[in-house]
C-alpha positions as CSV (number, residue, x, y, z in Angstrom):
1,M,-7.1,22.4,-206.3
2,T,-5.3,22.9,-203.9
3,D,-5.7,23.4,-199.9
4,K,-5.7,27.4,-199.4
5,N,-3.9,27.3,-196.5
6,K,-1.6,25.1,-197.4
7,K,2.6,26.4,-198.7
8,I,3.2,25.7,-202.1
9,K,6.1,23.7,-202.1
10,F,8.4,24.9,-204.7
11,A,12.1,23.3,-206.2
12,V,14.2,25.6,-208.6
13,V,16.5,23.7,-211.6
14,G,18.8,25.7,-212.8
15,C,20.9,28.2,-210.0
16,G,22.0,31.0,-212.6
17,H,21.0,34.9,-213.0
18,I,17.3,33.5,-213.7
19,G,17.3,30.6,-211.2
20,K,18.5,32.9,-208.4
21,R,16.1,35.3,-208.8
22,H,12.8,33.0,-208.9
23,A,14.3,31.3,-205.5
24,E,14.3,34.9,-203.9
25,M,11.0,35.7,-205.3
26,I,9.5,31.8,-203.7
27,L,11.1,33.3,-200.5
28,G,9.1,36.2,-200.7
29,N,6.1,34.9,-201.0
30,K,4.3,34.4,-197.7
31,E,2.4,31.4,-199.4
32,A,5.1,29.5,-200.7
33,E,8.3,27.5,-199.2
34,L,11.3,26.8,-201.2
35,V,12.2,23.1,-200.4
36,A,15.1,22.0,-202.9
37,L,17.4,23.4,-206.1
38,C,19.2,21.4,-208.5
39,D,22.1,22.2,-210.6
40,V,24.4,20.3,-212.4
41,G,27.4,22.7,-211.3
42,K,29.2,22.1,-208.4
43,K,27.6,23.7,-205.4
44,E,30.6,25.7,-204.0
45,N,30.6,28.0,-207.5
46,L,26.9,28.4,-208.0
47,G,26.8,31.5,-205.1
48,I,23.4,29.9,-203.9
49,E,25.1,29.3,-199.9
50,K,22.4,31.3,-198.5
51,Y,19.8,29.1,-199.2
52,D,19.0,26.2,-196.9
53,V,17.5,23.5,-198.5
54,P,19.0,20.5,-200.2
55,F,20.6,20.4,-203.1
56,F,20.8,17.7,-206.2
57,N,23.2,18.2,-209.0
58,S,21.0,16.2,-211.9
59,V,16.9,16.2,-212.1
60,D,16.7,12.8,-212.3
61,K,18.1,12.5,-208.5
62,L,15.6,15.7,-207.6
63,L,12.7,13.7,-209.1
64,N,13.6,10.5,-207.1
65,S,14.2,12.2,-204.0
66,S,11.4,11.6,-200.9
67,L,11.0,15.2,-201.1
68,N,7.0,16.7,-201.6
69,I,7.2,19.3,-204.1
70,D,4.2,20.9,-205.9
71,V,6.1,22.7,-208.2
72,I,9.3,22.5,-210.0
73,N,10.7,25.8,-212.2
74,I,12.6,25.2,-215.0
75,C,15.4,27.9,-215.3
76,T,18.5,25.9,-217.5
77,P,19.2,26.4,-220.8
78,N,16.6,27.1,-223.4
79,G,17.3,24.0,-225.1
80,L,16.6,21.8,-222.2
81,H,13.2,23.2,-221.0
82,A,11.1,20.7,-222.7
83,S,12.3,17.8,-222.0
84,Q,13.0,18.6,-218.0
85,A,9.5,19.6,-218.3
86,S,8.4,16.3,-219.4
87,L,10.0,14.7,-217.1
88,V,8.7,17.3,-214.2
89,L,4.7,16.2,-215.5
90,D,5.9,12.6,-215.8
91,K,6.2,12.9,-211.6
92,D,2.6,14.2,-211.5
93,I,4.2,17.8,-210.9
94,H,3.3,20.9,-212.1
95,V,5.8,23.0,-213.7
96,V,7.4,26.8,-214.6
97,V,9.4,27.0,-217.5
98,E,11.1,30.0,-218.2
99,K,11.0,31.3,-222.1
100,P,10.7,29.3,-224.2
101,I,8.6,26.2,-223.5
102,G,11.1,24.6,-226.1
103,L,13.1,25.1,-228.9
104,S,10.5,23.7,-231.7
105,K,6.7,23.5,-231.7
106,A,6.8,19.5,-231.8
107,S,8.7,19.7,-228.5
108,C,6.3,22.0,-227.0
109,E,3.0,19.9,-227.8
110,K,4.8,16.8,-226.1
111,V,4.6,19.2,-223.0
112,I,1.3,20.3,-223.3
113,F,0.3,16.5,-224.1
114,K,1.8,15.6,-220.5
115,A,0.2,18.3,-218.9
116,L,-3.4,17.6,-220.3
117,R,-3.1,13.8,-219.4
118,N,-1.2,14.3,-216.0
119,H,-3.7,17.3,-215.0
120,K,-1.0,19.7,-214.4
121,H,-0.4,23.1,-215.4
122,V,2.7,24.4,-217.4
123,F,3.0,28.1,-216.5
124,A,5.2,30.0,-219.4
125,V,7.6,32.6,-218.4
126,M,6.2,35.9,-220.0
127,Q,6.7,38.5,-216.8
128,N,6.7,41.6,-219.3
129,R,2.9,40.9,-219.7
130,Y,3.0,42.6,-216.1
131,S,4.6,45.6,-217.5
132,P,2.1,48.4,-216.6
133,P,2.4,50.0,-220.2
134,S,1.5,45.9,-221.3
135,V,-1.5,46.2,-218.9
136,W,-2.8,49.5,-220.2
137,I,-2.2,48.5,-224.0
138,K,-4.0,45.3,-223.3
139,E,-7.4,46.6,-222.4
140,L,-6.9,49.3,-225.4
141,I,-7.1,46.6,-227.5
142,E,-9.4,44.3,-226.0
143,N,-11.6,47.2,-225.9
144,K,-11.2,48.6,-229.4
145,V,-10.3,52.2,-228.4
146,L,-8.0,52.0,-231.1
147,G,-10.6,51.0,-233.6
148,D,-9.0,49.0,-236.2
149,I,-5.3,47.9,-236.5
150,F,-3.2,49.4,-239.5
151,M,0.4,49.1,-238.8
152,V,2.1,47.2,-235.8
153,Q,6.4,47.7,-235.8
154,L,8.2,45.9,-233.1
155,N,11.4,47.7,-233.0
156,C,14.5,45.3,-230.7
157,Y,17.8,46.6,-230.7
158,W,20.4,45.2,-227.9
159,N,23.7,45.0,-226.8
160,R,25.3,41.7,-226.7
161,D,28.7,41.0,-227.0
162,D,31.8,39.1,-225.6
163,R,30.8,40.3,-221.8
164,Y,28.0,38.3,-222.9
165,Y,29.1,35.2,-224.8
166,K,31.4,33.3,-222.8
167,K,33.4,30.9,-224.4
168,G,32.2,27.4,-223.6
169,G,29.1,28.4,-222.5
170,W,25.6,27.6,-224.0
171,K,24.5,30.9,-224.9
172,G,25.1,31.1,-228.7
173,T,25.1,27.5,-229.2
174,Q,22.4,26.4,-232.0
175,E,21.1,23.5,-229.3
176,L,21.1,25.4,-226.2
177,D,20.3,28.4,-226.8
178,G,18.3,28.5,-230.4
179,G,18.5,32.0,-231.5
180,T,18.5,35.6,-231.0
181,L,14.5,35.6,-231.1
182,F,14.4,33.2,-228.3
183,T,17.1,34.0,-226.5
184,Q,16.7,38.2,-226.2
185,F,13.2,38.8,-228.0
186,S,10.7,36.3,-227.7
187,H,9.1,38.5,-224.7
188,F,8.3,41.0,-227.0
189,I,7.2,38.6,-229.4
190,D,4.6,37.0,-226.7
191,I,3.1,40.8,-226.3
192,M,3.0,41.2,-229.7
193,Y,1.4,37.8,-229.8
194,W,-0.6,38.7,-226.8
195,L,-2.1,42.1,-228.5
196,F,-2.8,40.8,-232.3
197,G,-2.8,37.3,-232.6
198,D,-1.1,34.5,-235.3
199,I,1.1,36.3,-238.3
200,T,1.4,35.0,-241.9
201,N,2.9,35.8,-245.3
202,I,6.0,36.2,-243.2
203,Q,9.0,37.8,-245.5
204,G,12.8,38.6,-243.8
205,K,16.5,39.5,-244.3
206,F,19.1,38.2,-241.9
207,N,22.8,38.8,-241.0
208,N,25.7,38.4,-238.5
209,F,27.1,41.5,-238.5
210,T,29.4,41.2,-234.9
211,H,29.0,37.8,-233.4
212,Q,30.9,35.8,-236.1
213,N,33.7,34.2,-233.5
214,T,30.5,33.7,-231.1
215,I,26.9,32.6,-232.1
216,D,25.5,30.1,-234.3
217,F,22.9,32.2,-235.8
218,E,21.7,35.7,-236.7
219,D,22.1,38.9,-234.4
220,S,20.1,41.0,-236.9
221,G,17.1,40.8,-238.7
222,F,14.1,42.7,-240.7
223,V,10.9,41.0,-240.8
224,S,7.4,41.5,-242.1
225,F,4.1,39.7,-241.6
226,D,0.4,40.0,-242.0
227,F,-1.9,39.6,-238.7
228,I,-4.6,37.1,-239.4
229,E,-7.2,39.0,-237.7
230,G,-6.0,42.2,-240.0
231,G,-3.1,44.7,-240.7
232,M,0.2,44.3,-241.0
233,G,3.4,44.5,-239.3
234,S,7.2,44.3,-238.8
235,L,9.7,42.9,-236.8
236,N,13.0,45.3,-236.6
237,Y,16.1,43.2,-234.2
238,S,19.3,43.2,-233.5
239,T,21.7,42.4,-230.4
240,A,24.4,43.9,-232.4
241,I,24.1,47.1,-231.0
242,A,27.4,49.1,-229.8
243,T,28.0,49.4,-226.4
244,Q,24.5,49.1,-224.6
245,N,20.7,48.6,-225.5
246,L,19.5,51.2,-227.3
247,E,15.6,50.1,-227.2
248,S,12.6,48.1,-227.3
249,S,9.3,49.5,-228.7
250,I,5.9,49.3,-230.2
251,T,4.4,51.5,-232.4
252,I,0.4,50.8,-233.4
253,I,-1.0,52.6,-236.0
254,A,-5.1,52.2,-236.1
255,K,-7.8,53.9,-237.4
256,K,-8.8,56.0,-234.1
257,G,-5.0,57.0,-233.3
258,S,-1.5,55.9,-232.6
259,V,0.4,54.3,-229.6
260,K,3.8,54.5,-228.7
261,I,5.9,52.1,-226.2
262,G,9.4,52.8,-225.9
263,G,12.3,52.7,-223.8
264,Q,15.3,50.8,-223.5
265,Y,12.5,47.3,-222.4
266,M,9.3,48.8,-223.6
267,N,8.3,50.4,-220.4
268,E,7.3,53.8,-221.1
269,V,4.3,55.2,-223.1
270,E,6.0,57.8,-225.3
271,V,3.0,58.5,-227.7
272,C,-0.4,58.2,-227.3
273,H,-2.8,60.0,-229.9
274,I,-6.2,58.8,-229.7
275,E,-9.4,60.2,-231.0
276,G,-11.5,61.0,-227.9
277,Y,-9.1,59.1,-225.2
278,E,-7.4,60.7,-222.5
279,M,-4.1,58.8,-221.2
280,P,-4.3,57.9,-217.8
281,K,-1.3,57.5,-215.0
282,L,-0.1,54.7,-215.3
283,K,2.0,52.7,-212.0
284,A,5.7,52.8,-212.5
285,S,7.6,50.0,-214.0
286,N,9.8,47.6,-212.6
287,P,13.7,48.2,-213.6
288,P,15.2,46.0,-215.5
289,N,16.9,42.8,-214.5
290,D,20.5,43.6,-213.7
291,Y,23.5,41.2,-215.0
292,G,26.0,43.4,-214.3
293,P,27.4,44.3,-218.1
294,Y,23.7,44.1,-219.5
295,K,20.1,44.0,-218.5
296,G,17.1,42.2,-219.4
297,S,13.5,42.6,-219.5
298,A,11.8,43.9,-216.6
299,A,12.1,42.5,-213.1
300,N,8.4,41.2,-212.8
301,H,9.2,37.5,-211.5
302,H,7.5,38.0,-208.3
303,Y,3.8,38.3,-210.1
304,I,4.8,34.7,-211.9
305,I,5.2,32.9,-208.5
306,E,2.1,34.7,-207.5
307,N,0.3,33.6,-210.5
308,V,1.4,30.2,-209.6
309,I,0.2,30.4,-205.9
310,N,-3.3,31.9,-206.8
311,T,-4.1,29.3,-209.9
312,L,-3.2,26.3,-208.2
313,K,-5.3,27.7,-205.2
314,G,-8.3,28.2,-207.5
315,R,-8.3,31.8,-207.4
316,T,-7.1,32.7,-211.0
317,T,-5.7,31.2,-214.3
318,A,-2.4,31.5,-215.3
319,T,-1.6,34.5,-217.3
320,T,1.0,32.8,-219.8
321,N,-0.4,29.6,-220.4
322,A,1.2,26.2,-222.3
323,L,-0.4,27.2,-225.6
324,E,0.7,30.8,-225.7
325,G,4.2,29.6,-225.3
326,L,3.7,27.2,-227.9
327,K,2.7,29.9,-230.3
328,V,5.6,32.2,-229.2
329,V,7.8,29.4,-230.7
330,D,5.8,28.3,-233.7
331,I,5.9,31.9,-234.7
332,I,9.7,32.1,-233.4
333,E,10.4,29.1,-235.8
334,R,8.4,30.0,-239.0
335,I,10.7,33.0,-238.9
336,Y,13.7,30.7,-238.5
337,A,12.8,28.6,-241.5
338,L,12.8,31.3,-243.4
339,R,16.3,32.6,-242.3
340,D,18.1,29.7,-242.3
341,K,17.1,29.4,-246.3
342,T,17.9,32.8,-246.6
343,L,21.2,33.5,-243.9
344,I,24.5,34.8,-245.8
345,K,27.1,32.9,-242.9
């Protein structure tokens, strides 16, 4: 347990949109201190002039420096997460990993093994769990207010076009991106797993409608499955939506009623019809992360930093632990095993 009066010292690896958001949230927390930034890009091209901290152009140089670091936040391309997290853990430093922890269950297991061996925390970034509708529906499910779950439908329809997939970039590549479910929609698969547990009997159809020249994998899929704990579900997703994002929603059909959380980012309760239940007034959701021509999931990263600090100071536990992060990767990997057998290239 860390000294309760001591500031937690953070370094951020990866200085893109998300890395800078992590840096801002660290600076905004009175119990945190930003002590370093790291990126393979040239410092003058990264837009990080405002951060008056040492800069390193490799993870190895950062880890071999004389800096005292408690936590390193990994905000690099997906395919680098597991290997970089392992390097950090080898130095006995706690790690925060942007989604996904890795691009395979095996790579995640290696990270977890090192964390356990070195008695260090791995915090998986799944910030949508903090959105008021997510907190509310989690309480409903845990308290069995809906009764037996019959059907769950998860719809994720976003726009990701040539404004997003830059030529020569990592997004859209099999090696560093990994797939639409990893990069765009793993947050919502996490919510589904968080609420209803693991899945089995997976079936699906996949296609690449509009991204033949920009990505190495599917842009759309229909997936159906059963929940191990009861009920059946479906995941319908696409990044081929013209012009702008359409929706991210979850519809739950259960014995005592029906609920739908929708909006572009699963941030609005659209339907709540439950026997003998009155819908409470929820706090307003934070706006989505704004990346210019496109938007992402809710801007809840300050909660991640708070949770890391509170966990290290013994006040709470990790909101999303490494095992839960692994399970999301495991579910996506099993869906993609089916995709790789059926996708028409």
